[in-house]
C-alpha angles and dihedrals in degrees: 000000000000115000123229113271092234093055144269096306093061135069115037095014134125109216092192094060098027093230137105118261094247094059109087127189106264122237088216117026089196096057120113120219101225094210090064098051138064112264096252096053116105141153116243126221091269090054097252117138116239131191118197089345095307119115121231087232089063092045092050092048094048102037105019129226143318096041136153110232119203125201096211096189090052091051092049091049091053090051090052093047091058096044090049093047092049096042108172093023131091117251117202126203111217107230090196090069091061126339127197134130093246095051096044090048091051092048092053092045088057092053104267131131121220131240117205130183105189143036089254094056089045090052092052091048092051091046088053089057097251110161112241090234088065094053131091126193121217134176141114095236110029112176122242088248091053092049092048092051091049091052093044091052094046092234115203091246143351114206108219116216106175142024088246090057093050090053092048092049092052092049093047094045092049092050091050095043090239136129109221122212108233136188122193116226109226122205099213097188094240115137110211119219096254141093114315093240094055098040101100108176104061109109101247100071142083105260129093140341115299122234088219111088093018095270095136091049091049092048091053091046091054092051091049091049093049112102095215101039130081119203104218098170155319123275130203133177123180103185146284138286093031119164105190136044099227093099090045090054092054090045093049092050091054094046091049091053091052090045091053094046092052092050092047098043099040102030095234134132115232108196104191143046127189116202094189118221137217094162115179130256131199114265095159138006091273092068121089112181121190122243115255092245092058092048091048093050093049096046094042091053096051094046092048092048094047093047091049091050090050092047096238134121116260108259123225107276131221128190137192111209092186121184094006090078102053104013100077093040094070137060129183118234118210137172119231113239105177138002120205129177114222122195123198105211093196092068102020094236133116143196138193119253106212113194119203133190095256133038140148093359090066097030117025095162097093091055095038103041103015084246120181126225139177129227142189138190101256106187100060146357122251137212091200122115119264114268126194107248141179117209111215136178135237098252125117094251130099088217093058094118123151100177115015100193128015140136113239128171111282090235094061105144144180110286095034116128114235126196127203114196128211098040100128096100126063095348106090090025091055093038121131142188094242110165084012092282111158115237118254125251125254113233119195120205122200135150092001093305131107125207136171113248096173116029124230112259117239136206087254088060090054094047092048089067094047101086095179 
């Protein structure tokens, strides 16, 4: 959702209670909202959070805090839900959301392909055993080395993003005696209803070839004319964290018209069309994502209708669900360090500042996108009244906020375990070592067993890179 231009304390905000209008006082501060949590997360009779039958107390004792905790069965079920909804289409997992060998391997085992946007992500995918034919390479400024590796490996598709890149691909493919499979990324001029920094199809930004001015048409024409390139389709992507299909319908209609014009003008058959993705997930109770089946039905209908109107066969579709696959399958487990009441004399209201042992180094999204999250005390239940709280990190920044607005029990105290759901996407992958804080581990839970799939960094790891 777009933030108010004047900042986070404006717009739908009640100054007298210091909370946004959507955040109501809970009847039960211990209750979990199922839509925010992985399917195998529950609170036991003693109030302790469990995932797949394992208590967070056990996880904290064995793996420490902070830690990302993945419900692997939940992730796999989400992958299957999308492949079943888009039967006959290709579903791509976005490695940029979260990239590890275990997760990429699980995604492929459940029928997905994988989209990578760097040599590092490609290396992890290959190490996970993903076949090159099931990989796609994205990026607005791929290096020559990255393009060469993609061509050498015969990747399933390379998404071209500039005229320079098309020329480089032709030169590399000719030198290697290959014929690279290329998609052209089309900037359709549709601005998704999301944050400005993650809306990627409005015209004034770095990705893709715009329809305006004929740039997308010319890019496709150049690929078709290239002796060592094969145009396999058009690609569009309008943003991330999108909750309705209206913008996708407009985007699809424009891509279909370009698809039809290219086939008619140039006498070629273009077999595929990628409608992108970026579908929303629930971070808080204000979010209401659509089920995959509903999205598939809506997009399938508009593409079929537009293709029929243009007099062309419906191409094979591909889709990129994005964060909605991995995001809800993970929560971050923290330990509370300090609790401090803060009163704003100007409005006569107060809130608790709850400091945890992580922060913006393991979740930068609140600071970067003004993203909203939920939280709960995970190590016990409480009979105390709800108190408006702000969960903050340990970093030396005033903007180090993990959860901006949440009701926690008024007796929240140092030593409590606190869990933040919905942290599977763009948290570990955007993590940093700010203040020289090592990044947390990722712990996967499945069949009553927990295992580390990404190890916790240590101070020794940090020092190993500091060569003096």
